[in-house]
C-alpha positions as CSV (number, residue, x, y, z in Angstrom):
1,M,231.9,126.2,-17.2
2,Y,235.5,125.3,-18.3
3,E,236.4,125.3,-21.9
4,V,239.8,124.5,-23.6
5,L,240.5,127.2,-26.1
6,S,243.9,126.1,-27.3
7,T,246.0,123.0,-26.8
8,K,249.0,124.1,-28.8
9,A,248.5,127.3,-30.9
10,F,251.3,128.8,-32.9
11,V,251.6,132.6,-32.3
12,N,253.8,135.0,-34.2
13,T,254.7,138.6,-33.5
14,T,253.2,140.1,-36.7
15,S,249.6,139.2,-36.0
16,G,249.1,137.5,-32.7
17,D,246.0,135.3,-32.6
18,F,242.5,135.0,-31.2
19,S,240.6,132.2,-29.6
20,R,237.0,131.3,-30.5
21,A,234.3,133.2,-28.7
22,V,232.9,131.8,-25.4
23,R,229.3,132.6,-24.4
24,M,229.1,134.0,-20.9
25,E,225.6,132.6,-20.2
26,G,224.9,134.8,-17.2
27,A,228.5,134.7,-15.8
28,N,230.4,137.9,-15.1
29,S,233.9,136.6,-14.4
30,V,236.5,134.4,-16.1
31,Q,239.5,132.6,-14.7
32,V,242.1,132.0,-17.5
33,E,245.0,129.6,-17.3
34,F,247.7,129.5,-20.0
35,T,250.9,127.7,-20.7
36,V,253.7,128.7,-23.1
37,Y,255.2,125.5,-24.3
38,S,258.0,126.8,-26.4
39,V,259.4,130.0,-28.0
40,S,261.8,130.6,-30.9
41,G,264.4,132.9,-29.3
42,T,264.6,134.7,-26.0
43,P,263.7,136.9,-24.3
44,T,260.1,136.7,-25.2
45,T,257.1,137.9,-23.3
46,T,253.8,136.2,-24.1
47,T,250.6,138.1,-23.1
48,L,247.0,136.9,-23.0
49,E,244.2,139.5,-23.0
50,V,240.5,139.0,-22.5
51,Q,238.3,140.7,-25.0
52,E,234.5,141.1,-24.7
53,S,231.7,141.7,-27.2
54,N,227.9,141.7,-27.4
55,D,227.6,141.1,-31.1
56,L,230.7,138.9,-32.0
57,E,231.9,141.6,-34.4
58,N,233.0,144.6,-32.2
59,W,235.6,143.5,-29.6
60,T,237.0,145.5,-26.8
61,T,240.0,144.6,-24.8
62,Y,239.2,144.2,-21.1
63,P,240.9,146.9,-19.0
64,S,244.4,145.5,-18.2
65,T,244.3,147.3,-14.8
66,S,241.4,145.1,-13.8
67,Y,243.2,141.7,-14.0
68,S,243.7,139.8,-10.8
69,G,247.0,137.9,-11.2
70,T,249.3,138.2,-14.1
71,N,248.4,137.9,-17.8
72,T,252.0,137.6,-19.0
73,V,254.7,134.9,-19.0
74,S,258.0,136.8,-19.2
75,T,260.4,133.8,-19.6
76,S,260.9,131.4,-22.4
77,V,258.3,128.9,-21.2
78,G,256.0,128.8,-18.2
79,C,252.4,128.9,-17.0
80,T,250.2,131.3,-15.1
81,S,246.6,132.2,-14.5
82,F,244.6,135.3,-14.0
83,R,241.0,136.5,-13.3
84,A,238.9,139.1,-15.0
85,S,235.7,140.1,-13.2
86,S,232.8,142.5,-13.7
87,I,232.4,141.5,-17.3
88,S,229.0,142.8,-18.7
89,S,229.2,141.4,-22.2
90,Q,227.6,138.3,-23.7
91,Y,230.8,136.9,-25.2
92,V,234.6,136.8,-24.4
93,R,237.6,135.6,-26.3
94,L,241.3,135.5,-25.7
95,R,244.0,137.3,-27.7
96,W,247.5,136.0,-27.3
97,K,250.6,137.8,-28.6
98,V,254.3,137.6,-28.2
99,S,256.8,140.5,-27.9
100,A,259.4,138.9,-30.2
101,N,259.8,135.7,-32.3
102,T,257.1,133.0,-32.0
103,A,255.5,130.9,-29.3
104,V,253.4,127.8,-28.9
105,V,250.6,128.5,-26.4
106,G,247.8,126.5,-24.7
107,A,244.9,128.1,-22.9
108,G,241.6,127.4,-21.0
109,I,238.9,129.6,-19.6
110,N,236.5,129.1,-16.8
111,T,233.4,131.3,-16.5
112,A,231.6,132.0,-13.3
113,L,228.9,134.2,-11.7
114,L,230.5,136.0,-8.7
């Protein structure tokens, strides 16, 4: 099931930001696509991480070594996608953060049983 998590979210370096939680509903893999529309200053690296939880309170970042594809955009603007598989939790969310300055980010997630 595909869900849009952000159309144009403002992200700053001091806090980053989180998407709302997505229920996995029996799925064990996610495909994430994201676009960095603009940044204030360069160079800026924008990173998206998948976090998982069973209770919506205690979140764990999905191991970065398990991503298929790239979960960063290293230029001023751009788009990319990545997959995270073997997820055993009931919920996932995205955390986006920038290495410097600020960014405007859009993201969507597709859950699937693989």
